[in-house]
C-alpha positions in Angstrom: 117.3 -49.3 -36.7 119.3 -46.2 -37.6 123.0 -46.3 -38.3 124.9 -46.0 -35.0 126.8 -42.8 -34.6 130.6 -43.5 -34.2 131.6 -43.2 -30.6 134.2 -40.5 -31.4 131.5 -38.3 -32.8 129.3 -38.8 -29.8 132.1 -38.0 -27.4 133.7 -35.1 -29.2 131.0 -32.4 -28.5 131.1 -33.4 -24.8 134.9 -32.9 -24.7 134.6 -29.6 -26.6 132.1 -28.3 -24.0 134.3 -29.5 -21.1 137.3 -27.7 -22.6 135.3 -24.5 -23.0 134.0 -24.7 -19.4 137.5 -25.4 -18.1 138.8 -22.1 -19.5 136.4 -20.3 -17.2 136.0 -22.7 -14.3 137.8 -26.1 -14.2 135.4 -27.6 -11.6 132.5 -26.9 -14.0 134.2 -29.1 -16.6 134.4 -31.9 -14.1 130.7 -31.5 -13.1 129.7 -31.5 -16.8 131.8 -34.7 -17.4 130.3 -36.5 -14.4 126.8 -35.6 -15.6 127.5 -37.0 -19.1 128.8 -40.1 -17.4 125.6 -40.5 -15.4 123.5 -40.2 -18.6 125.6 -42.8 -20.3 125.4 -45.2 -17.4 121.6 -44.8 -16.8 120.9 -45.6 -20.5 123.5 -48.3 -20.9 122.7 -50.2 -17.7 118.9 -49.5 -17.7 119.2 -48.6 -14.0 116.2 -46.7 -12.7 113.8 -46.1 -9.9 110.2 -45.8 -11.2 110.2 -49.1 -13.2 111.7 -50.9 -10.2 108.9 -49.7 -7.9 106.3 -50.7 -10.5 107.8 -54.2 -10.8 108.0 -54.5 -7.0 104.3 -53.5 -6.4 102.8 -55.2 -9.4 104.7 -58.4 -9.6 106.6 -58.8 -6.4 109.8 -58.5 -8.4 112.4 -57.0 -6.1 115.4 -57.3 -8.3 115.6 -53.6 -9.4 115.1 -52.5 -5.8 118.0 -54.7 -4.7 120.2 -52.6 -7.1 118.8 -49.4 -5.6 119.7 -50.6 -2.1 123.2 -51.5 -3.3 123.5 -47.9 -4.6 122.3 -46.5 -1.2 124.8 -48.7 0.7 127.7 -47.6 -1.5 126.9 -43.9 -1.1 126.6 -44.3 2.6 130.1 -45.8 2.7 131.4 -43.1 0.4 130.1 -40.3 2.6 131.6 -42.0 5.7 135.0 -42.1 4.0 134.8 -38.5 2.9 133.8 -37.4 6.5 136.6 -39.6 8.0 139.2 -38.0 5.6 138.1 -34.5 6.4 141.2 -33.8 8.6 143.5 -34.7 5.7 141.5 -33.2 2.8 139.8 -30.3 4.4 136.6 -31.2 2.5 133.5 -30.8 4.6 130.5 -32.0 2.5 127.0 -30.6 3.0 124.9 -33.0 5.0 121.1 -33.0 4.4 118.6 -33.0 7.2 115.2 -31.9 6.0 112.7 -31.1 8.8 109.6 -33.4 8.9 106.6 -31.3 8.2 103.2 -31.6 6.4 104.6 -29.9 3.2 107.4 -32.4 3.2 105.1 -35.4 3.5 102.6 -34.0 1.0 105.4 -33.3 -1.4 106.8 -36.8 -1.2 103.3 -38.3 -1.7 102.7 -36.0 -4.8 106.1 -37.0 -6.1 105.2 -40.7 -5.9 101.9 -40.1 -7.7 103.7 -38.1 -10.4 106.4 -40.7 -10.8 103.8 -43.4 -11.5 101.9 -41.1 -13.9 105.0 -40.0 -15.8 106.5 -43.5 -15.8 109.8 -42.1 -14.6 111.5 -40.3 -11.7 113.4 -37.1 -12.0 116.7 -38.4 -13.3 114.8 -41.1 -15.2 112.9 -38.5 -17.1 116.2 -36.8 -18.2 117.6 -40.2 -19.2 114.4 -41.1 -21.1 115.2 -38.4 -23.6 117.4 -41.1 -25.1 114.3 -42.7 -26.5 112.9 -39.5 -28.1 109.3 -38.8 -28.6 106.7 -36.3 -27.5 105.8 -38.2 -24.3 109.2 -37.7 -22.7 109.1 -34.0 -23.7 105.7 -33.6 -22.1 107.0 -35.2 -18.8 110.2 -33.1 -18.9 108.3 -29.9 -19.5 105.9 -30.7 -16.7 108.9 -31.5 -14.5 110.5 -28.1 -15.1 107.2 -26.1 -14.7 106.4 -28.0 -11.5 109.8 -27.5 -10.0 109.6 -23.8 -10.8 106.1 -23.5 -9.2 107.4 -25.4 -6.2 110.2 -22.9 -5.8 107.6 -20.1 -5.6 105.4 -21.9 -3.0 107.8 -23.9 -0.8 109.4 -20.9 0.9 106.0 -19.5 1.8 104.8 -22.8 3.2 107.9 -22.9 5.3 106.8 -19.7 7.0 103.4 -21.0 8.1 102.9 -22.1 11.7 102.7 -25.8 10.8 103.9 -28.7 12.9 107.6 -29.3 12.2 110.0 -31.8 13.7 113.8 -31.9 13.1 114.9 -35.0 11.3 116.9 -37.3 13.5 120.5 -37.5 12.2 122.6 -40.6 13.1 125.8 -38.7 13.3 124.4 -36.6 16.2 123.3 -39.7 18.1 125.9 -42.4 17.4 128.9 -40.8 15.9 130.3 -41.6 12.4 131.0 -45.3 13.0 127.7 -45.9 14.8 125.7 -44.0 12.2 127.4 -46.0 9.3 126.7 -49.3 11.0 123.1 -48.4 11.7 122.4 -47.3 8.1 124.1 -50.4 6.6 122.3 -52.6 9.0 118.9 -51.1 8.1 119.7 -51.5 4.3 120.6 -55.2 5.1 117.3 -55.6 7.0 115.3 -54.2 4.1 117.1 -56.6 1.7 116.3 -59.6 3.9 112.7 -58.6 4.2 112.4 -58.1 0.5 114.1 -61.4 -0.1 111.6 -63.3 2.1 108.6 -61.4 0.7 109.5 -61.8 -3.0 111.2 -65.2 -2.9 114.1 -63.6 -4.8 117.8 -63.5 -3.9 120.0 -60.5 -4.8 122.3 -60.9 -7.8 120.2 -63.8 -9.2 117.7 -63.7 -12.0 118.1 -60.1 -13.2 121.6 -60.2 -14.8 124.4 -57.9 -13.7 123.3 -54.8 -15.7 121.4 -53.0 -12.9 124.0 -53.9 -10.3 126.8 -52.7 -12.5 124.8 -49.6 -13.1 124.3 -49.1 -9.4 128.1 -49.3 -8.8 128.9 -47.0 -11.7 126.3 -44.4 -10.5 127.7 -44.6 -7.0 131.2 -43.9 -8.3 130.0 -40.9 -10.4 127.8 -39.6 -7.6 130.8 -39.8 -5.3 132.8 -37.8 -7.8 130.1 -35.1 -7.7 130.3 -35.2 -3.9 134.0 -34.6 -4.0 133.8 -31.8 -6.6 130.7 -30.0 -5.3 130.9 -30.9 -1.6 127.2 -31.9 -1.6 125.1 -34.9 -2.7 123.9 -35.1 -6.3 120.9 -32.9 -7.1 118.4 -33.1 -10.0 115.3 -31.0 -9.3 117.1 -27.8 -8.3 118.7 -27.4 -11.7 115.3 -27.8 -13.3 113.8 -25.2 -11.0 116.5 -22.8 -11.8 116.1 -23.4 -15.6 112.3 -22.8 -15.2 113.0 -19.5 -13.4 115.3 -18.3 -16.1 112.8 -19.3 -18.8 109.9 -17.6 -16.9 111.9 -14.4 -16.5 112.7 -14.4 -20.3 108.9 -14.6 -20.8 108.3 -11.6 -18.6 107.9 -13.0 -15.1 108.8 -10.6 -12.3 110.7 -12.3 -9.5 110.0 -9.4 -7.1 106.8 -11.1 -5.9 108.6 -14.3 -4.9 109.9 -14.8 -1.4 113.0 -16.8 -2.6 113.8 -15.3 -6.0 113.6 -11.7 -4.7 116.1 -12.5 -2.0 119.8 -11.7 -2.5 120.6 -15.4 -3.2 117.7 -15.7 -5.6 118.6 -12.5 -7.5 122.2 -13.7 -7.8 121.0 -16.9 -9.5 119.0 -14.9 -12.0 121.7 -12.3 -12.9 122.3 -13.6 -16.4 122.9 -16.7 -18.6 126.3 -17.4 -16.9 124.6 -17.7 -13.5 122.5 -20.4 -15.1 125.1 -22.2 -17.1 127.7 -22.4 -14.4 125.3 -23.6 -11.7 126.5 -27.0 -10.7 123.0 -28.6 -10.6 122.2 -27.2 -14.0 125.5 -28.6 -15.5 124.8 -32.1 -14.1 121.3 -32.1 -15.6 122.6 -30.8 -19.0 125.4 -33.4 -18.9 122.9 -36.2 -18.1 120.7 -35.1 -21.0 123.6 -35.1 -23.4 125.1 -38.3 -22.1 121.8 -40.1 -22.4 121.1 -38.9 -26.0 124.6 -39.4 -27.2 124.6 -43.0 -25.9 121.4 -43.8 -27.7 122.8 -42.2 -30.9 125.9 -44.3 -30.6 123.7 -47.4 -30.1 121.6 -46.5 -33.1 118.5 -46.4 -30.9 117.5 -42.8 -30.8 114.2 -41.8 -32.5 113.0 -38.3 -32.8 109.4 -39.5 -32.8 110.0 -42.1 -30.1 109.5 -45.8 -30.0 105.7 -45.5 -30.4 103.1 -42.9 -30.9 101.2 -41.8 -27.8 97.6 -40.6 -27.8 96.8 -37.2 -26.4 95.4 -38.6 -23.0 98.8 -40.4 -22.5 100.7 -37.2 -23.3 98.5 -35.3 -20.8 99.1 -38.0 -18.2 102.8 -37.8 -18.5 102.9 -34.1 -18.5 100.7 -33.9 -15.4 102.9 -36.6 -13.8 106.0 -34.5 -14.4 104.2 -31.4 -13.0 103.4 -33.3 -9.8 107.0 -34.6 -9.5 108.5 -31.2 -9.9 106.1 -29.5 -7.5 106.1 -32.2 -4.9 109.9 -32.7 -5.1 110.5 -29.0 -4.3 108.1 -29.2 -1.3 109.9 -32.3 -0.1 113.4 -31.0 -0.8 114.2 -33.4 -3.6 113.5 -36.6 -5.5 114.8 -40.2 -5.3 118.3 -38.8 -5.8 118.5 -35.8 -3.5 115.7 -36.5 -0.9 116.1 -40.3 -0.6 119.7 -41.1 -1.5 121.0 -37.7 -0.3 119.1 -38.1 3.0 120.3 -41.7 3.6 124.0 -40.9 2.8 123.7 -37.9 5.2 122.6 -40.4 7.9 119.2 -38.5 8.2 116.0 -40.3 8.9 114.1 -38.1 6.5 115.6 -40.0 3.5 113.8 -43.2 4.6 110.6 -41.4 5.5 110.6 -39.7 2.0 110.9 -43.1 0.3 108.1 -44.7 2.3 105.7 -41.8 1.6 106.7 -41.6 -2.1 106.1 -45.4 -2.4 102.7 -44.9 -0.8 101.8 -42.2 -3.4 103.2 -44.4 -6.2 101.1 -47.4 -5.0 98.0 -45.3 -4.6 98.2 -44.1 -8.1 99.0 -47.5 -9.4 96.0 -49.0 -7.6 93.4 -46.4 -8.4 94.3 -45.5 -12.0 97.3 -47.5 -13.4 99.0 -45.9 -16.4 98.6 -47.8 -19.7 101.4 -49.2 -21.8 104.6 -51.1 -21.0 107.2 -49.5 -18.8 110.7 -48.9 -20.1 113.4 -50.6 -18.0 115.3 -47.4 -17.5 112.3 -45.3 -16.3 
């Protein structure tokens, strides 16, 4: 094991970056700091999504999913409080309600397959950089490329005359109190069903790490909601990074329906448009927080924990590609599509989760990925 990096040395660069960002835009410094906190928590608590789905489907071990449901419940309550306080604060957060369509369903299914192939979800891939190695770089590269390609195709698919239904939103049907009660009741129902199916009881047998991680992630994600006025996003920052990289390599955005629009052109105006984008800052902060935490623990390895043969690297890279592409078609990943939809009281969040789990299970059944899964995947 390498010598741990003193915590002060791990934190100092993050503070310096926050100070530099604050000179130009104080809110950017807050977003960066919250992203760093998310990276730290995900590594320290080993909270994740993909490994939890794997344990649920392979071993009927529901403990990690109980922690995910706790996170969903906390974020639902946080959104309700923010909406209730709007007359006092003036903050009106963006609520997500993705229409239900064939591209949405196909994208969620592809994301589920990619999550199993890459052995991590979107934020899990960013956090997995804390372990080092070529495998996580392959997955991260595939994720960025896939998200960029999805940004090219998703707007065109949206213009096709395909069946499309608006996602039911609880606020429109039942008001704030009714929508809150309904979401919490549904989370409780899933918890009860998982308890009976798995024979496990929440808070027992897993230790408090994932539950503490869920609480910490909920607090940090709520901080992002208050600063940015929208739920936490992962894939959009990666898609924007991919677009800037592609343009540096000679890509012409003029042929893209989105990137040639005024909004798309504004996002590509220069390095500052990339650096000061809130989604990019969260992703960069998460990366830094994850690696800095591993360095402080003496666990970071440039070559990773084990060598991976070429077929495994290809599998992880392809999994990242499917996640990025599918996530852009389905308007997000576990964080933005599932949690963002649920905390917006929209049915599409639960539908996304069900379809993504179907894709994950299909990939797991037909061609399971080799090797042990990391707890924080």
